[in-house]
C-alpha positions as CSV (number, residue, x, y, z in Angstrom):
1,X,-8.9,21.3,-53.4
2,X,-11.6,22.9,-51.2
3,X,-12.6,19.7,-50.2
4,X,-9.0,18.7,-49.2
5,X,-8.7,21.9,-47.4
6,X,-12.0,21.0,-45.5
7,X,-10.9,17.1,-44.8
8,X,-7.4,18.2,-43.1
9,X,-9.4,21.1,-40.9
10,X,-11.7,18.4,-39.4
11,X,-9.1,15.9,-38.7
12,X,-7.3,18.3,-37.4
13,X,-10.1,19.5,-35.3
14,X,-11.0,15.9,-34.3
15,X,-7.0,15.4,-33.3
16,X,-7.0,18.7,-30.9
17,X,-10.7,17.5,-29.1
18,X,-9.3,13.9,-28.9
19,X,-6.3,15.2,-27.3
20,X,-8.1,17.6,-24.8
21,X,-10.2,15.4,-23.7
22,X,-7.7,13.0,-23.0
23,X,-5.7,15.5,-21.0
24,X,-8.4,17.1,-19.1
25,X,-10.3,13.7,-18.2
26,X,-7.3,11.3,-17.7
27,X,-6.0,13.3,-14.1
28,X,-9.6,12.9,-12.7
29,X,-10.1,9.2,-13.5
30,X,-6.8,8.6,-11.8
31,X,-7.7,10.6,-9.1
32,X,-11.0,8.6,-8.7
33,X,-8.8,5.5,-8.5
34,X,-6.4,6.8,-5.8
35,X,-9.6,8.1,-4.0
36,X,-10.8,4.8,-4.3
37,X,-7.3,3.0,-3.0
38,X,-7.4,5.6,-0.3
39,X,-10.8,4.8,1.1
40,X,-10.5,1.3,0.9
41,X,-7.5,0.9,3.0
42,X,-8.6,3.4,5.6
43,X,-12.0,1.1,6.2
44,X,-9.3,-1.4,6.4
45,X,-7.4,0.3,9.4
46,X,-10.8,1.2,10.6
47,X,-11.5,-2.8,10.9
48,X,-8.4,-3.7,12.7
49,X,-8.7,-0.8,15.1
50,X,-12.4,-2.1,16.1
51,X,-11.4,-5.7,16.2
52,X,-8.1,-5.1,18.5
53,X,-10.3,-3.2,20.7
54,X,-13.5,-5.2,21.0
55,X,-10.9,-7.8,21.7
56,X,-9.0,-5.9,24.4
57,X,-12.5,-4.8,25.7
58,X,-13.7,-8.3,26.1
59,X,-10.9,-9.0,28.4
60,X,-8.8,-11.2,25.7
61,X,-5.8,-9.2,25.9
62,X,-3.8,-12.4,24.6
63,X,-6.3,-12.6,21.5
64,X,-5.8,-8.9,20.8
65,X,-1.9,-9.4,20.9
66,X,-2.0,-12.6,18.2
67,X,-4.5,-10.4,16.1
68,X,-2.8,-7.6,15.7
69,X,0.8,-9.5,15.4
70,X,-0.8,-11.2,12.4
71,X,-2.0,-7.8,11.0
72,X,1.9,-6.7,11.6
73,X,3.1,-9.5,9.6
74,X,0.3,-8.9,6.6
75,X,1.3,-5.4,6.8
76,X,5.1,-6.1,6.1
77,X,4.9,-8.6,3.5
78,X,4.9,-6.0,0.5
79,X,7.6,-2.9,2.1
80,X,9.8,-5.9,3.1
81,X,9.6,-7.1,-0.5
82,X,10.5,-4.2,-2.0
83,X,13.2,-3.2,-0.2
84,X,15.0,-6.3,-0.9
85,X,14.3,-6.0,-4.6
86,X,14.7,-2.2,-4.8
87,X,17.3,-1.0,-1.7
88,X,18.5,2.2,-3.0
89,X,15.4,3.8,-3.9
90,X,13.6,3.1,-0.5
91,X,11.2,5.7,1.3
92,X,12.9,6.9,4.9
93,X,9.8,6.5,6.1
94,X,9.5,2.9,4.9
95,X,12.8,1.9,6.1
96,X,11.9,3.6,9.7
97,X,9.2,1.6,9.7
98,X,10.9,-1.6,8.9
99,X,13.6,-0.7,11.7
100,X,10.7,-0.4,14.4
101,X,9.1,-3.5,13.2
102,X,12.8,-5.5,13.3
103,X,13.0,-4.0,16.6
104,X,9.6,-5.1,18.0
105,X,10.3,-8.4,16.6
106,X,13.6,-9.0,18.3
107,X,11.5,-8.0,21.7
108,X,8.6,-9.8,21.0
109,X,9.0,-12.6,18.5
110,X,5.6,-13.8,17.1
111,X,4.2,-17.1,19.2
112,X,0.9,-17.0,17.6
113,X,2.2,-18.8,14.6
114,X,5.8,-19.8,15.1
115,X,5.7,-21.5,11.8
116,X,5.7,-17.9,10.2
117,X,7.7,-16.0,13.0
118,X,10.7,-13.9,11.6
119,X,13.9,-15.3,11.9
120,X,17.6,-14.2,11.0
121,X,16.9,-15.5,7.6
122,X,13.6,-13.3,7.1
123,X,13.4,-9.8,5.2
124,X,13.7,-8.0,8.6
125,X,17.0,-9.4,9.4
126,X,18.1,-7.5,5.9
127,X,17.5,-3.8,6.9
128,X,20.2,-2.3,8.2
């Protein structure tokens, strides 16, 4: 009888220890993944700014505009896709950015890549 109680207590103790280890280590692991993604995104932004500034300082404004236009197109891919698939649950900040991008593209169409220019059939035309 003592042996069965000992086994039951050992199993219970291992379950409690496993739960506590998982409970306290999981948030740190998710936080480290979040920190990594945030840092990668920040380093990507820094590289874009440096490249654009280098082009501007080298008196290559048209190249800088083309570069930033393509960066804008790239940055709009996922927000437009998310808006198209889930309009009712779109973050107001994202919706504001999409509206600003729509207005910018109406004012300044992308001349660098006319084959990829946003047209009336594109995702930006769906933004209210």
